C-alpha positions in Angstrom: 52.0 39.7 73.6 54.4 38.9 70.8 55.1 35.7 69.4 58.6 36.0 70.5 57.4 36.1 74.1 55.0 33.3 73.7 57.0 30.8 71.6 58.3 27.8 73.4 61.2 25.3 72.6 60.2 22.0 71.0 59.4 19.2 73.4 62.2 17.1 71.9 64.7 19.9 72.4 63.9 20.2 76.0 64.1 16.5 76.6 67.6 16.4 75.1 68.6 19.4 77.3 67.3 17.7 80.5 69.0 14.5 79.6 72.3 16.1 79.2 71.9 17.8 82.6 70.7 14.7 84.1 73.9 12.9 83.1 76.0 15.5 85.2 73.5 15.0 88.2 73.2 11.5 88.5 76.0 9.6 86.5 79.4 8.9 87.8 82.3 11.0 86.7 84.1 11.5 84.4 81.1 12.8 82.4 81.1 12.3 78.8 79.6 15.8 78.5 79.4 18.5 81.0 76.1 20.7 80.0 73.9 22.2 82.7 73.3 25.4 80.4 70.5 23.8 78.5 68.7 23.2 81.7 69.1 26.8 82.6 67.6 27.8 79.2 64.7 25.3 79.7 63.9 26.3 83.1 61.6 23.1 83.6 60.7 23.7 87.2 62.0 22.1 90.4 60.2 18.7 89.7 61.7 18.1 86.3 63.5 15.0 87.6 60.2 13.4 88.3 59.2 13.4 84.7 58.7 10.0 83.3 61.0 10.3 80.6 63.8 11.2 83.2 63.4 7.9 84.9 66.9 6.4 85.0 65.6 2.9 85.1 64.0 3.1 81.6 65.9 5.8 79.9 69.5 5.6 80.8 70.4 4.2 77.3 68.6 7.3 75.6 70.7 9.4 77.8 73.9 7.9 77.0 73.0 8.2 73.4 72.5 12.0 73.7 75.7 12.7 75.3 77.6 10.3 73.4 76.7 11.8 70.1 77.1 15.5 71.4 80.7 14.6 72.6 81.5 13.0 69.2 80.5 16.0 67.3 82.3 18.5 69.7 85.4 16.4 69.4 84.9 16.5 65.5 84.4 20.3 65.5 87.5 21.0 67.8 89.7 18.8 65.5 88.5 20.4 62.4 88.9 23.9 63.9 92.5 22.8 64.7 93.0 22.1 60.9 91.7 25.6 59.9 88.1 25.1 59.3 86.2 28.3 60.4 82.5 27.5 59.9 80.2 25.2 61.9 76.5 24.7 60.9 74.0 23.2 63.3 70.9 22.0 61.6 67.7 21.8 63.9 69.9 23.6 66.8 67.4 23.3 69.5 68.8 24.0 72.9 72.3 23.3 71.7 74.9 25.1 74.0 78.2 24.6 72.3 78.6 28.3 71.8 78.0 29.1 75.4 80.1 26.1 77.1 82.9 26.3 74.6 83.6 30.0 73.6 87.2 29.4 73.5 86.7 27.3 70.5 83.3 28.6 69.2 84.7 32.4 69.1 87.3 31.2 66.6 84.5 30.0 64.3 81.4 31.4 62.7 78.8 29.3 64.2 75.4 29.1 62.4 72.3 27.6 64.4 69.4 26.9 62.0 66.1 26.2 63.7 62.4 27.0 63.4 61.6 30.9 63.8 59.5 30.8 67.0 61.6 28.5 69.2 64.7 30.3 68.0 63.3 33.7 68.9 62.5 32.1 72.4 66.0 31.0 72.8 67.5 34.4 71.7 65.4 35.9 74.5 66.6 33.4 77.1 70.2 33.8 76.1 69.9 37.5 76.8 68.0 36.9 80.1 70.7 34.5 81.3 73.6 37.1 80.3 75.0 35.2 77.4 73.7 37.3 74.7 74.4 36.5 71.0 78.0 37.5 69.9 78.8 38.5 66.4 80.3 35.1 65.8 77.1 33.2 66.6 74.5 33.5 63.9 70.8 32.4 64.6 69.2 31.6 61.3 65.5 31.2 61.5 64.0 28.7 59.0 60.8 26.9 58.8 61.6 23.4 57.6 57.9 22.6 56.9 57.2 25.8 54.9 59.4 25.0 52.0 62.1 27.5 50.6 65.8 27.1 51.0 67.6 26.9 54.2 70.8 27.3 52.2 69.7 30.7 51.1 69.0 31.7 54.6 72.5 30.6 55.7 74.4 32.7 53.0 72.2 35.7 53.8 73.5 35.2 57.6 77.0 35.3 56.5 77.9 31.8 55.5 80.6 31.5 52.8 79.9 28.5 50.6 83.5 28.7 49.2 85.1 27.9 52.4 84.9 24.5 54.2 82.6 23.8 57.2 81.5 21.3 59.8 77.9 20.5 59.7 76.1 18.7 62.4 72.5 17.4 62.1 71.4 15.3 65.2 67.9 13.8 65.8 66.8 15.5 62.6 66.7 12.5 60.0 64.3 10.6 61.9 61.5 13.1 61.2 62.1 13.6 57.5 60.9 11.5 54.6 63.8 9.5 52.9 63.4 11.8 49.7 63.9 14.8 52.2 67.0 13.2 53.6 68.4 12.5 50.2 67.9 16.1 49.0 69.6 17.3 52.3 72.6 15.2 51.5 72.9 16.3 48.0 72.9 19.9 49.2 75.4 19.3 51.7 77.7 17.3 49.3 77.9 20.5 47.4 80.0 22.2 50.3 83.5 23.4 49.8 86.1 20.6 49.6 87.4 19.7 53.1 83.8 20.0 54.7 82.6 17.4 57.0 79.0 16.3 57.9 78.1 14.4 61.1 74.4 13.2 60.9 72.6 10.9 63.3 70.1 8.3 61.8 68.0 5.7 63.6 68.3 2.0 62.9 65.0 0.0 62.0 63.5 -1.4 65.1 64.3 -4.9 63.9 68.0 -4.0 64.1 67.7 -3.0 67.8 69.0 -5.3 70.5 66.0 -7.3 71.5 65.7 -6.1 75.1 65.5 -2.4 73.9 62.6 -2.9 71.3 59.8 -2.4 73.7 61.4 0.8 75.2 61.8 2.1 71.8 58.2 1.5 70.9 57.2 3.6 73.8 59.3 6.5 72.0 57.6 5.8 68.9 54.2 6.0 70.4 55.0 9.2 72.3 56.5 10.9 69.2 53.2 10.0 67.3 50.9 11.2 70.0 53.0 14.7 70.3 52.4 15.1 66.6 56.1 14.6 65.5 56.0 10.9 64.4 59.0 9.0 63.6 59.3 8.6 59.6 62.5 7.4 58.4 64.7 4.4 59.5 68.0 3.5 58.0 70.3 0.4 58.0 73.9 1.5 57.8 74.4 0.3 54.3 71.4 2.3 53.0 72.6 5.5 54.8 76.2 5.2 53.3 74.7 4.5 49.9 72.7 7.6 50.0 75.7 9.7 51.1 77.8 8.1 48.4 74.9 8.8 45.8 74.8 12.5 46.9 78.2 13.0 46.0 80.4 12.9 49.2 84.0 12.0 48.7 84.3 9.6 51.7 81.6 8.2 54.0 82.0 6.2 57.2 79.4 4.7 59.7 80.1 5.4 63.4 78.1 2.7 65.4 76.8 2.9 68.9 79.4 0.2 69.9 82.1 2.4 68.7 80.7 5.3 70.6 80.7 3.0 73.6 84.4 2.0 73.2 85.4 5.5 72.7 83.5 7.2 75.6 81.8 4.6 77.8 84.4 2.0 78.5 85.3 1.2 82.2 82.6 3.4 83.7 81.7 2.5 87.2 78.1 3.0 86.5 77.9 0.9 83.5 76.4 3.5 81.3 76.2 2.6 77.8 74.2 3.5 74.7 72.2 1.1 72.6 69.3 3.3 71.5 69.9 2.2 67.7 70.8 6.0 66.9 74.0 5.8 64.9 76.3 8.3 62.8 77.0 9.0 59.3 80.3 11.0 58.9 80.9 12.2 55.4 83.5 14.5 53.7 83.5 16.5 50.6 
């Protein structure tokens, strides 16, 4: 049996896909994001909603953070595509489904999904099995972030044009990298063509979380450590903005969880809100 047949997606990527689907299944409309394709890709079995990490009473704020950040980035991509930006890079793509859910936008771009080789091979196979396939405008770029080398070189080999502007999304990645690795990534992305935009999530230090959320977050910290994917880097917003400024970005701004709540969760009948401590850096070249 080949590696492509045996590889499985990262457990974090599956959890994100299931939370996005759970939002559609149990939260009140209007939904912040409509995504059940990730659930179809993951195919977790009929009992997936009984998983401890799907318990609405303890994970609703994580679920809100996941759909809120995804909606924000999709709105950004649509906005930039309307301004003529033609390239979209997703670092650590996991089970992202933008290309399958929004082909009317994605097909006007060249979309590059960068991820670990084996899980990406698995995803390629699942896309074929579900009838989506991989169209020419979608480039799956395999790269082992832990093995060294240059993901930038892999991008250009896959057809990325560094002389043209791009939108770059990096969600749920900074937390797993050292601060030096995050700084190096920011320096690389700051060299993108003028008019490019980065949207990157980062995690607040535990002491900056709402007090009633610290215990729940500690459970997530312990679970990540036990799974062999420990949380490494936490950033206060001024520190993240300073890193991006030092990397060479022209403009930087912090998008807080409260701003996402104001934009996407105000007036919801179910009271769904995000307060997980995951916030966004938006930086332009």
